[in-house]
N, C-alpha and C positions, 0 to 999 in steps of 0.2 A: 284452169273452171272457167264454164260458157257463161255469159252475161245477158240476157231476157233484156227484151228495149219494146216499149210499146208504140207497136206501132199504128195509122189511123190510116185506113182505105177511105176517102172522099171519093163521094162515085156523084161526078157534077151535072147538069141540064145538059152538057150534050153527049150527054154517054158518055165518055171518058172518066175516069181516074185517077184520084192522085194520091201519091205516097208517101206523109210526113210519119218522120222517127225521132222520138220524144231523144232526148241527149242522156238524158239517166237510165242509168243503166242498172240492173236486179240482179242479185244470187240466184236466184229461184226464179221461176215460170208462175210458180202459185206468189209469193210476191208480187211480180210485176201487176200479173189480175189484180188481187186482193187491191194496189194501190186506182187503178186504173175503176173500179167500181167503188170505193171509196173517199174520190175524189174527185168529187163534178168539175173544178174548176179546168179537169184536162178536155173532157169535153165543151164545155162552155168556150176553150182557145182552141179549136176545132170549130166550133162556128163559128168566130170572128175569125180567123185565118182563113175562111172561106165560104163568104155570105150565101152563095150564090151552089151552093152546094144540096142536091136530094137527099142527103144523106152519108152516115161513116157508119163505117166498123171497127174498133178497139181491140188489137190482139196483142197477144204479147209474142214477140218471137227472138233469136236470136240472128249473128248478124251473118251465120252462114242462111237461112233463110230471109233475111233480108236482100242477100246476095243474089242468090236466085231469084225471089219477086223481081227483082230491080233487072235483072236479065231477062226476066219473060216480056215485061211490059216496055222493053224497046226495041 
């Protein structure tokens, strides 16, 4: 069974991006997306963790996609 995770892609002032993965898994992509849409604290937490950001995007990815994304960013 595939687990889905909320991943924040955070855009920093220096032009770099940071990737932050939530630890809570979801059974489906739809449940994952619904959680971040219905839970404003997810966005607030990202804003607190990265106060110098210029913006961020929340997406739902499975572990294979996260691993691939991390390998591209190094």
